[in-house]
N, C-alpha and C positions, 0 to 999 in steps of 0.2 A: 484592568484590561477590558477592552470593549468586546462585546459579543461578535462572533464571526458574521461577516456580511456576505451577501450573494453577489458575485461578479459574473461577467460574461467573457469567456476566453475565446478569441478567434481561432478557428481551425480551418483546414482545407475543406471540411464538410459542414460548415456552419459553426455558429457559436456554441460553446459548451458552458452550461451553467456550472458554477462552482462556489464552494465556500472559501472565503479568505479570512484567515485569523492572523492577527499580527500583535506583537507586543506593544505595550505603551511606549511612547517616545517616537522620535523621528527616524531612528535607525542610522545606517543600514543594518539589516539583520541577515544572518545566514538563513537560507530557505530550505523548506522541506515539502516535497510532493507527497501527498497522502492519497493512496489508491483505495477506494471504497470496497466493501464487501458486496455481495449480490443484492442486498436489500437497499443499497443506495443512500443518497443524501437524506439525512433525517436528524432529529435532535441529538441522538447518541453520537453521531460522527461530528456534529458541530461541537459537542462537549469535549470530545477527544482532541479535536483540532485546537480548541481553546487551551487545553492543558499543555499541549506542545508549545503553543505560542507563549504561554506564561513562563515557559522555560527559556525563552529568548529566541524563538524561531518564527519566521513568517511562514505560514502554512497555507498551501493551496490544495483543496480537495475537489477535483473535477468530477463531474458526472460522466462516468465512462460510457454510459448508454446514451449520450447526447444525440446520436443520429436519429433516435426515435422521438426526439423532442425533450422538453424539460423533464427533470427527474420524475418518473412515475412514482406515485405514492403507494407503497405496499402496506397492507394492514398486517402487522406481525402477529396479531391475535389469531390469524389463520393458522399459524404454526402449531397451535395446540389441538386443532381439529384435524384428524387424519385425512378426511375427504377434502377439506378446504386447503390443507397443506399441499396435497397433490395438485390442486388447481393453481395455487400460488406458484409452485415451482414450474408448472406448465407455462406460466407467463414469463418466468424469469430465465429458464434455461435457454430459450432461443436468443435472448439478449446476450447472455454469456457466450454462446456459441458464435455469435456474429463478430466477436472481438478477435479477429485474426491477428497473428503476430505482426503483419504488415500495418494494420490499422493502429495497433497499440504503439508501434514504433513511430508512426506518423503523428499521432495525437500527442505522444510524449514530447516530440520536438516542438509542437505548438505550445504545450504547457511550459516547457523550459524557456522558449522565446518570451512568453508572457512574463515570467519571473525575471529574466535577464533585462527586460526593458524597464523594470520598476526601479525608481531611484532609492527605494527603501530596502532593496535587496543587495547584500554584499556580493561583489563579483566572485566568480569561481564556481566549482562544482556544488551541486545541491545534494541533499539526502533524499531518500525515498523510503516510505513505509507503506506496507500493504497488508490487508487483512483478507483471509479466505481467498476468493478469486483475485482480490487486489494484490495479494502477495505473489501469486503466480504471474500476474501481468506486470508487477513491479520488477520481477526478475527479467522478464522480456524487455522491459524499459531500460534497465541498466546494461543489458547485453547489447541493445541497439545504440545506446548513447554512453559508452564507457568514459568518454572524455568530459562529459557534462554532469554525470551523476557519480558522486564519490563514495556513497555507502548505501546499502540496502538493508532494511530490517523487514523480515517476512514473518507473519504470525498466523498460525493454523491455516496455511495454504494447502490446497488440494490440487491434484493432477499436475504437480510439478514434474513428475516422471510418468511418461506414457510410452506406449510402443510406437508412437508416430515419429516420423523423421523430423518433425518440427517440435518435438517435446522440449519444454523450456530448459531442462537440465543439459540438453545437448549443445546449448549455445554459450555455456559459461566460459569458454576459452577466450572470449573477447573482454571479459571483465578485468578491470585494473583496480577497482575499489575494494572495500571490505564488506563482507556479507554476514548477516546474522539470520538464522532460521530457528524459529520456535515451533515445534510440531506438537499437535494435540495427540494425546495418548489414545490408542485404539481407534485411529481414524482410518476408515476404509478408503478414503481418497488419498491418503499418504501413509501407507503401511510401513512396517519395518524394512521390508524389501525395497520399497521406493526410497526410503531415507538412505539406505546403504548405497543405492545406485546414484543418488544425488551426491552423497559425500565422495563416492569414488570418482565421479566426474570432476568435482571440485579439486580433489587431491591431484588428479591427473593433469589438470590445467594449472596447478600452482596458485589457486585463488586463496586469498586470506579469508577465513570464515570461521564461524562457530555454528554448530548445529546441535540443538538440544531438544529432547522430548520432555514435555511438562507432564510428569506422572499424574494420572488421574484426571487431567483436564480434558474436557470434550472439545470437539470441533466447534469453533465459534466462541471460545471461552472468554474473549474480551468484550463481547457484546452484552451490555447490561440490560438491554431491552429485549432479550430473548431468554428462554429457559436454559440455554447453554452456558450462561454466565458463571464464571468461577472467579470469585474475588481475589483469592490468594494468587492464582495464576496471572490474573490481570495486573496485580501490583508487581509481580515478578517481571512481567512484560514491560512495564514502565521503566523499571530499573535498567533492564537490558537495552531498551530503546535509547534512553538518554545517555547511557554509557557509550554506545556506539556513536551517536550523533556528536556528542561532546568531544570525542577523541578524533573525529574525522572532519566533517564539514563544519562543525561548530567549535573548532579548536580556538585557543586563546588568540591566535593570530588572525582569526576570521571574525572575532567579536568586536563590536564598537567599544570605544573607551579603553 
């Protein structure tokens, strides 16, 4: 399998740089949108996209911060220094805050159009996976495009439940696909109370879903380039992700051959 390449995806606000990972062969392949965490496009995400591609999916990992230009490079070594950590998040938080539900919905439409126009992508709904803030925005994406996204897997997402009228959990009534949520243990951005509120909203809307807390796993547990990495939880995440994708958007009737 070839290494992911960098592509430019047209949007209404300029091109978004993105990783593209695809299986060997001509395809067509079922597609997966991969929404990044706050630290953006970097080797770890390229590696993860490559693993999904090796499982038979064409994967697009867009730079969700594209309006500020090509993906800014963050030095993750700053996370280990309390002062530099604060400075790092001081640069990142405004980028996260700028991603309004309206912009996420609009950009997702552009990413989906890009995938639909490719000859090596199987027609039909795609899957979406998101990490940290990417999980939150992936939920917004499937809520905005329920006919085009057939499944969502969200890992250690935060602020899925807020007091705001546009809280992501309030929009689940539009969802027709299947959802999977893996929550980090003892996560202040997604507490037990938040999880209960999310599950209550999903139950009330009749959404098909699984919601699990990964005991002992910290926020950001899939990211091997940070101190939050948890190998056991990450392997569990791969099993859950491929189980969801293979049963939904990557089912036997969607796979070539």
